[in-house]
N, C-alpha and C positions, 0 to 999 in steps of 0.2 A: 437223634438226630437234629441236627439242622436242617433247614431245610434245605443250605448248601450239599451238609452229606447225603441228606437224604438222592437228592438229584446224581449224585457225582457216586456214589452204591446205585444203583437203576440207569446208570449209562453204560459200569461195568458186565450186568448182564444181558443174558439178553433172554430166560427159560421162566417161568411164572409159571405155578401150580392156581388151577381149575377150579375151585372142590363148589358145585352143584347138590344140590336133593334131589336122585331117583327115583319114580316113583310111585317105589315101594320105602322109602322119605332114607333110605338106604347113600351117604355121600358117592360125587361118585367127579373121582379126582379125573386132574388131566394135565398133562405138561403144554404149554399154546409157547413159542417163539412171542416176544413183542418188540415194538422202541420208542425210542423218547420221545414221544410229544414235545413241540415248546407248549406251555401253558396259554390259555383259551382267556381274550382279556377276564379279567375279574378274580377268576380262578394265581390262587398260592404259589403253586406250582406246578412240574413235569406230567404232564395225564403217559398212561403208559395206551400203546395199543396194541393190539393182537386180530389177527384175521381167524375164522375156520370158516368148516363148510355150516351148510343155512339150513340141511338137513344132520346136521352134527345132535350126540345126542345132548350136547351140554345145552345149544340152545333149545331143545327139546324140551327138558329141565328146565330151563331159560324164561322159555318161553310159559310154562304149567305155573312157577316161582322163583320173580326176579331179581332173588337174593344169592349172588353169589362171598365168595370168598377168595383172597390173591393171598401168595404164598410169592418171593422169590427169592429162592435158599442158593447162598455164597458156598465156597470155603471147599473140601476136594476126598476130605479125609475126617473125618469122628475121632479122636483120643480120647 
């Protein structure tokens, strides 16, 4: 996808899945709503912004291990 195509795709969706690593090493996946923000100076494309409670499991996981994977999924049927 070009930057423009990616921005258009992300602007048309609202939910992402955030995957972090739990205390026992298992993946912890949670859906989050997001908004698309304008790029910061020097960035090549828009930013995804989301919010969650500081006491949530995903935040505790990220405090322990800052790695995460985000997935934005589209579609309503699997054929």
